[in-house]
N, C-alpha and C positions, 0 to 999 in steps of 0.2 A: 651738510652731508644727509644723505638720505638712506632710509632703511632698504636693504637690498635683499631680494629673493632670488636664489639661483637654482636652476634645475637644468639637467642633462638628459634629453630623451628624445629619441629620433621621432616619436609620435606627438601630434600636436594636441589631439583632443584630450588625452590622458593628463597631460600636464596642466592644461586648462582646467579641467574638472577637479583633478586630484591634488594640485598645488596651489595655483594661483588663488581660486576662490576661497579655499579653508584658511590660506595665510592671510588673505586680505581681510577676512572675518576676524581672525586672531589678531592682526594689526590693529583694525579698528576698536577691537575690545581692550587692548592695552597700548593704546598709543600713547608713548612717553616720549614726545618730540622735544627733548630738552635740549636747549642751545646754552652752552655755558660760557662763561668767560669772564677779569679780576676786579673786584670791587673798587670803585674809586669814590670817595667820599665827596659829597657836595658840600660847599661852604654852609656852616650851620647858620640859621636864622631863628633868633628866640622869638616864638610867637607872643610871649608876654610884652615884649618890647616894641611890637609892631604898632604903629598909629593908624588907625581905621578912618577913613573919610568917607562920608555919605553925601550924595548929592541927587536931587531929583526936582520934578517941577513942583510938588506939594510936599511939605515935610511939617509935620507935627511932632510936639515933645511932651511927654507925660513925667513930670517932676517926681511923682510918687513912686512910680514903677521904673524910672530911668529908662524908658523905652522910646525909640524913635519910630514914628510911622511914616512911610513915604509911598508916593504914588507917582506913575508915569514917570518913564525914562529914569528909573533908579538905577543908581551906580554905587557900589561900595568897593573902595580900593584899599590895598595895605599890603606892603611888602611886595610879593610876587603874585599876590592873589587880587582878581577882579570878579565881582559878582554884578549881574545886570538882571533886572526883572521889571515887571509892571506894577507890583506891590511887595512891600518889605516891611516886616516888623524887625526893629534892630535893638536888642538889649545892650546898653552900654556897659552895664556892670557885668553881665556873663559872657557878652560877645555872642549870644546865640541869636540866630536869624532865622526868620520865617520869610520865604520868598514865594511868589505865586506869579504865574503868567509869563510865558516867554522866558523862562529863566536860564541863564547862562553863567556857569562858574569857571574861570580860567585860573588854573593854578600851575604855574611853570609853563610846561607845554601841553598839559592835558586839559581837556574841555569837557564839562559836565553840562548836558542839556536836558531840561525836565519841564513839567508842568507846575510842580510844586517841590519845594526843598526845605527841609529843616537840618540846619548845620550850625555847629559851634566853631566859629572862626580860629579858635586857639587850638583845640583839639582835633580840628578838622574832622569830626564825626557827625553822622546824622543821618537822615532819611530822604531818599530820592523817589519820588512818586512819577511812574511812567517816564523813566529818563533813559539817557545814553550817556555812557562814558567814552570819550575818545581819547586814546593814548597815542600822542603823535608820533613818538620815536618808532614804535611798531606799526604805526597806522592800523590800530585795532580798535574796533568798536564793540562796546560791551553794552547790550539792550536788556531792559528788565522792567516789568510791570512796578515792581518795588525793589530799589537797589538800597543796600544799607552801606554807609561809608563809615567803615570801622577804625579807620586811621588815616594818616596823611597819605600813605600808599597802598591801602587795602580796601577791598570792595567785596560784597557778598550779596546773592540774590537767591530768593527761593526759587524762581523760575526766571531764567534769562537765555540770552544767545550772544555769541561772539561772531564776528567776521572783520575781515580786512577791506571788504568791497565798499564802495560808495553808493549811495542811492537808496531809494526805498525797497526796491527788490534786488538784493545783491545777489551776484553770481553764485555764491556759496555762504552758508552759515551753519553754526553748529548750535543746537538748541540743547539745553538740560536743566536740571534741577540741582539745588544746593551748589550754586556757582560760586566759587571763591577765586579772588584774583588779587595777586601782589605784585606791584610794579617793582622792578628788580628782582623779580622772584618767580613764581610760577602761578599758573591759574588750574583749578581743578573743577570738575563737573562730574555729575552722576546722571546715568539714564540719558545719554546724549544721543542726538540724531544728527546725521550729516545730510544738510539739503543742498541739492544742486537746484538752485533758483526756488521754485515752489514745489519740487518734488522731493520727498524723503527717500535717501538712497542707502545708507547704513546706520545701523545702530551699534552703540558701545556702551556698556554698563558703566565704564568709567573712562575719563579722559584728563590728561595732564598735558599742558602745554606752556612754553616759555613766555614770559612778559618781561624780557630783559633788554635794556639798553646799553648796558656796560659789560665789560668783561668780568665774570663772576664765577665762582666755583659752583659746581653742580653737574648734574648728569647730562651726557650728550645723547644725541639720539642714536639709538641701538640699530645693528645690523641684524637682519634675520635672513638666512638662506638655507638652501637645500643643495645637495650635490651627491653624486654617487659615491665618493670616496668618504665624505665627512658626515653624511646624513642630515639630520635638521640642525642648523647652527643658530645660536642666538649669542651675539657679542655685545655687551654692554659697556661704554666707555663713561668714566667718571674724570671731569676736569677740574683741576685744583690749581687756583690762581695763587701761587706763593707769593710772589710780589710783583711790583710794577716791571722788573726786569726778569722774571723768571715765572715758568708754570710748568705743570706736569699732566699727562692724561694716563690714567690706569685703566686697563682693559681686563674684562673677564668673559670668557667665551665657553658656552657649552656646546660641545660636539656631539650629538647622540651616539656616533658610530665610533668616536676617538677618545672621548674623554673631556678633561677640562684644560682650557687654554686660557693662560693669563699673560699678561704684558704690561710695560709701561714705556713711557715716553717723557723725557725731560728737556725742556728747552730754557735757554737763557740768552739774554743780550746785555753785554756790559757796556759797549760803545759802539760806534759805527762800524768797527772792524771786529772786535771781540765777540763772539757769539758761538753757540754750539747746540747742537740737537742729538740725543742719544736714545736709543730704543732698545728694548730686549723683550723677547717671548719665550716662554716656556709651555711645554705640552708634555704631559704625562700619558703617552699613546697606548691605548688598548689594543692596537693592532700592529703586527710586524710582518715581515715577509720571511716567512719559514721555508720558501722554496717549493711549497706544496700548491695544488690547484685551489684549495681553500682560501689562501691569502693572495692569489693572483691580481685581485682587484686592489692591492694595496703596494703594488710593485711598479717600478719603471724600468723598462728594457734597457735603457741607456746607463743605468747605474748598477753597481754591485747589490748584493742581497742585503737588505737593511733588518738588523735584529735588534737594534736599541729600542727602548721605550722612553727613555728620558731625552727629550728633543729640545732645542734652544736655537736663538739665533740673536746675536748680539751685533749691533751696528751703530756708528755714530761718527759724526765729523765736527771738529771745533777750529775756529780760527782765534788766534790770541795774540795781542801785542805784548812785546816784552820790552825791558829796559835796553838802553843804547841803540835804539833804533832797529832792533830785531823783531821779527814776527814768527809765529809757529802755526803749522797746520797738522791737525791730526786726524787721520782717517782710520777706523776700525771695522772689520767685517768678518765675523766668526760665527760659523754655523755647525750644528751637531752632526749633520749627515748630509750627503750630496741630494737625498730625496726632499729635503725641507722646503727649499724654494722652489722646487717644482711642484709641490703640493699646495703651497699657500702663496700663490701669485696675486690672489684677489683679496679683497677685505681691507677692513680699517687699517690693520697693521701688516698687510700682505706686501710682498715685493714690489709691485706696480706703485703702491702708495708710498712706501718708503723712498724708493727710487726718484718719484717725482718732487718729493719734499726736498731731497738733498741736492737734486739739480737745480731747483728754484732758488734755494736758500744759498747754496755755496758754489754752485756752477761746476760741481765735481759729483759725477753719478756714481752708482755702485757697478760692480761688475756684472755681466750679464746672469740672469737668473739660472742658466744651466751650466755656468762656469763652475767647475769643481776645485779650482785653484783661486783662492780669495786674496785680494791684495790688502795689506795693512802698512801704514806708513806713517812716520813722524818726520817732518820737515821744518827746519829752522832756515831764516832766509833774511837778507838784508840788501838793500839796493843803494848805490850812491848815483851821482850823475852819470858816470861812465863805466860803473862797474856793478857786478852783482855777485853775491856769495850765497851758495845754496847748500846746506848740510841736510842729508836725508838718511834715514834708515827705512829700509824695505823689508817686509816679511810676507812671503806669500805662503798661505795656508792650503797644503794640500789636502783636502778633506777626505778623499778616497785613501791617500796613503795613511793618514791619522787613524781612519776608522778599520784598516785592514793592516796585514803583517807585511806588506811590501816595503820595500826600501824607500826612503824619502829622499830623493836626489834634487829636490827643488832647489834653485839657485836664489839665495838670499843676499841682500846688500847690507852689510853692517860695519860701518855706515859708507854713504859716498859723499864727497867734499868737491862740489864744483865751484870754480871761480872763472868769470867770463868778463869781457870787455865789450864795449860797443866800440865802433870805428874812431880810432883816434889819429889825430894829426903827428906826423912825425916831423916836428920842428917846421921849418918853412920849405921843406924839400917837396911838397904836394903829394907825398906818399901817405897812405892810411894804414894802420895796423889794428888787427883784430885778434884777441886771445880767446880760445876756449880749452880750458884744462879741467881736469878731474882726477881724483883718487878714489878708488873704489875697493872695499875690502869685501871679498866674497866668501860665503859660508854654505856648506850643505850638512844636513844631519848625517846623510849616508854618503860616501865617496866610493868613486872607482879610479885608482890612482894610475892606472897603466892604459895608455891608447893601444888599441889593436891597429888594423889597418888605416883607420881614420881617427885623426886627433879627437873629433867631437864625441867620440866614445867615452872618452875619459871625463871623470865628474869629479873635480878636484876643488879643493879650498885655496884661496891664495889672495893676493893684492896686485892692484894694476894703477900706474900712473901714467896718464896720457896728457901730453902738451901738444896742442894744434896752434900754430901761428899762420897767420894769412896776412899778406902785404898786396895792397892795391895801388894803382897809379892812374887815377881817372884823368882823362885829357880830351882834348879837341883835335880832329884831323881835318884839314881843310875847311875849317868852320861850319862844316855841315855834318860831320859825324861825331859821335861820342865812342871813344874807346877807352876800355878799363881792362888792362893786363892784370894778372893777379899771379901770386907765386905762395905756396903753403908748404910749410915744413912741420912734419909730426914726429914726435919722438914718444915711443910707448915702452915703459919698463914694467916687467912681471916678476913676482916673487910667489913661488907656490910652497905650500907645506911638503907635499910628497906627490911628484909627478914624473912619470917615465913616458917620454914621447914615442913617436912611431919608429925613431932610429935607435931606441934603447938607452938614450941619454937622460939623466934625472938631476941634471943642473938645476937648483932652486931659482936661480936669477937668469932672466933672458931680456933681450932687448930687440926692439924692432925700430928702424928709422925709414921714414917715407918722405917724398916730396911730390908736389904736383905743380902743373903749370897751366896757364890758359888765359882766356881773355875774351871780353864781349865787345862786339862793335855793331853799332846801331845808329839810325838816323830817324827823323821824325818829319813827315809831310803832312800837310794839312791843307785843307780848302773850305770855305765857307760858301754854302749854297743858300740862296733865296728862297724860302719856303713859305708862302702866305697861307699858314694853316691855322686851325683854331689853337693849336698848342704850341706854335712856334713861328717865329718871323724868319730866323735863320737857323741853319743846322751846319755845325762844323764836323767834317769826316776827317779824323786824325789816323794816319797810318804809320806804324812803327815797325819797319822790317829790321832784323837783327840777325846776326850769326855770331855763334860762340865756339870756342873750342876747349877742350878739357882733356890735359894728358897726366896720366899718373901710371907709373912704370909697374911692372910685375914685381912682386915680391914674395919668396917662398917663406910661408908662413906655417909650414907642417910641423914645425918643432915647437910652436908656442901652445899654451893651453888656449882653450876656447870657453869664453864665458858668454860673449854675446856677439852681435854682428860687427862690433867694433874690432873685433879680433879675426874678422874674415874680410878685409877690404880689397876688393877685385881691381884688376888692372883696367885701366880706362885710356882710351885713345879715341875720341869722337868729336864730330862736328854736329852742331845743331843750328838749324834755320828756324826762323819764327816770323810771323806776320801777325801784328796785333792790331786790331782796328777798333776805334772808339767813336762813337756818335753823340754829340752834345747839342741840345736844343737851346735857343735863346729866344725868350718871349718879351717884348717890351710892354710894360702895363703903367698907365697914367694913374697916379694916385689921387685921393682927394685934395691934396696940396697942389695938383696939376704938376707935379714933378714926375718925369718919366723915369722908371726903373727898370733894369734888365733882370729878368729872372732865368737861371740856367738850370736845365735838367739833363742829366746823362740818360741817353735813350738806350745804351746797351755797349757791350764790347764783345769782340769775337777774336779769338786767338787760335792760331793754326800753326803748328811747329812738328819738327821730324828729327830724328838723329841719324847720322850715317857714322857707323863704327869703322875706322881706320883698321882697329884690330882684328874685326871679324873679316875685313876685306884680305887682310895680310894672312889670317889663319882661315882661308876660305873652306877648307875641308871639314873643320870643326863647325863652321858657321853655316855650313850648307850653302855657301856662296850666296848669302842674304844680308849683306851690311846695313841694308837700309831697315829702319825701324818702321813700325805702323805710323801712318800720318794721323795725327790727333788733332781734334777740335774741341775747344771748350768755348761755350757761348752762354751769355745771359742777355737777353732782349726784352725790353719794356717799352715798346714805342707809344703805348698810350696807358692810361691810368687803369684801364679794365684788362690789359692783356699783357701776360708774361709769359717768355719762352725760355726755357733751360735746356741746354743740350752739351753732352760731351760724348764723343765717339772716337773710335780708332778704326782705321781702314788699312787693310794691307795692300801694299803695292805690287805684292807678288801672286796671291790668288784673286785680287780684285774683289774682295769680300769684307764686309765689316766683322771685326774681331770683337769690338764692344759697342754698344750704342745704347744711350740712355736719353730719352726724350721726355720733357715734362712742359705741359701747357695749362695755364689757368685763365679762364675768361670769367670776369665778373661784372656786375652791374651796380650802380649805386644803391639800389634798394636792398641788395644782398643775395641775389641769384649768382651762383658760381657752378663752373664745370671745369673740373680738373681732369687731365688724361695723363697717364705716365706708361711709358713702354721700356722695359729694360730687357737688354739682350747681351749675352756673353758666349762667345763662341764654345759649342759643346757642353756648356753647362748650365745655361739658364736663358729662358724667354718667356716674359710674362708681360700682363696687359692689366692695368688698374684704371678704374673710371669711377669717379664720384660727382654726382650732382645735387646741388642744393637748389631747391626752388622755393622762392619766398612767394607763397600764394596770397596771403593777405599781410597786413602790418603785423600781425600776431600768429600767423600759421606759416610754418616752414615743413616742407617735406624734402626728403633726402634719400638716395639709393646709390650704392656703391657696390662694385665688385671687382675682384681679383681673379685673373685666370692665368694658369700655367699652359702657355701655347705649346711647350715641349710635349706634355703628356695630354694635352687637350683635356684638362680637368679644372673645375672651379676651385680655387683656393678658399675664398669666403665671399659672401654676400652680405650686405646690410641694408635694410630697407626701415625707415622710420619716418615719424612726424613729431614736431615740437609745436606747442602751442603756448604762448605767452600772453596772459591777459595781465591787466593792471593789478589784480590781487591774488591771481593763482598762475600755475602753469603746469603743462603736462607734457610728458615724452613717451612715445612708444616706439620700440626697436624690435625688430626680428633679424637675428643673426644665423646664418647657416655656414657650416664649413663640412669637410668631409668627417670630421669627429664628432660633430656636435650641432645641436639646433638650441638656440637661446632666445627668449623672450624677455625683453627689459620693459618695466612699466613704472614711470615715476609721476607723482603728483606733487606739486609744491603748493602750499597755502602761504601766502605772504603774511608774515607777522606771526606764524606758528612753527612752520618748517616743511618738510616734505616727507613723503612715504611712498612706497610702491613695492614692486616686485621686479626681479631680474633672473 
């Protein structure tokens, strides 16, 4: 992670002078690029028990002093340590070594190179003259005129430099005095100067940097930012490696305009399935929205007035294996007020970061940041070969209703039980059966028991049992056609605590019975074409024309309570035709064993389909004599490895116009260039164009530019322009982002082996 500086200003020169330069100076003066993460102990090796072996071209031994003197190609080995030099004096009694000339000491993965070294092989302490310490795991070099080895993993130097770049003239280095380094810990230095090759660039009175190769507790890299709403922000995380299976991160943030913001994140992994991540933030806010012009900068027009100062956000997800084959999922998302997530979208503990973590780790993301009804759920489930059981409790937290005095009629499910089956053989009849069943208990904190002219106006509590049975009979017709008729039977029972329908009836028990009929008829045509190209020998074009029919009669449901869309099943009487095209390429390749093998690759598929509503034709006055639906096309085509095309569109056969059109094209090159264009259109609602160009200028330098434009209003939604430079030992990124609300400049520098810092 990197330090981040945010600013919002329509003027470019003022932010550059007033924010970036001072903040960069502040950063360089207090750069605490700590990378934390949980200590794993290495196998213990007793130095007293190590046997030391010495070899050289010439060796002399003094019995009185018990000292060996060796010259030319001297090598001392013992345990995981190896020392090479031109000249060595080795005390067999104390294990002190004086080494001169092309000295190299290898201890584990670390290497010390110098002109002269005095070291005790047992305590691993000593003095290194004109030397370099190379820490392999971090690829970090420590140079010094005189380096003291104060322990097995500790070094210090009166004057020294650090870098992760190879060569005599590194791309960057940091010089300083009183340099102290602890492997699996931190390095510290005073009066440091950052050098870009031979040019001094930045000065800092103090520098701390990580020298860690394993997961270990400690401070993480802070985030520094500025914004109009929050002022100057400094957020410092601390990582705690609790155990190999769990860890936590604590956040302390200072917001100059808002107060102190604290937070914590706890993570655990019990096994391949059982895991959890839980996060919580607290803010004692110095600002409220009192409705006056003085606090207008702290309000959002889309939400009610905020008067609370105690603000928080609790969110978390867990997966857990339970006994008897059951598993559980728990999702929690509770926020203090509807403004909180609008205000804290960015940052180390912001909405965007949390949402990305949950999506990556669990495949379940959070509700949108501007959604004022947050979903919480507990699910127990078990699967068998052909059956699945799902028990779930859903609680939707209406934040606005909770913060204000309005009624909360949000529909809760406490609980739901679903039992489903896959397709099952019905004996030897050739018939298949599938079951979808559920029981749901619905609850509202506040209810409206009586329906007015429309039943959906009633907000009631109750229970619903739904059983949906489907029967299929797949068969072949004339050996060329596949035909699958089906029949569905649905029975739904209701019980309500108190409900009066639009007819004035208040019976608590009600029932609905429905049936449906239909069938799918299709065939498959294919032809193989010879195509002598670089990517194929043969191409198969497969066409699957099909026609389906679906009938479900009208059922009066106005006397039923309405909980969700399952209570409003519409009459259906329609035909659907479709054409599905698939293209598959075959390339014959001769292997090293002279065996010819065929490689197959799908080049894409295109599906064209349309509905014809017999119901709408029958009721032509209501349907405006338009029984045909829009002709729809879905396509994904990737004929070459460098080209992909995605399209979905809808075209009206009555006004001969697209009602929906989405086009996406990506062209890429093996070296990393890419051009992406997207066109999005929906009749009377949206028309936009998005383009992004990534250009690989050199192996290490990439430039990019993107823009999104609203063609309906002829306005630019957002543009981004930036460059990324990746070197062997450092990286840099610069981005300019502009929108109708803000201009943002992001700058980031990464130093391999140390961390990254910058402004945004």
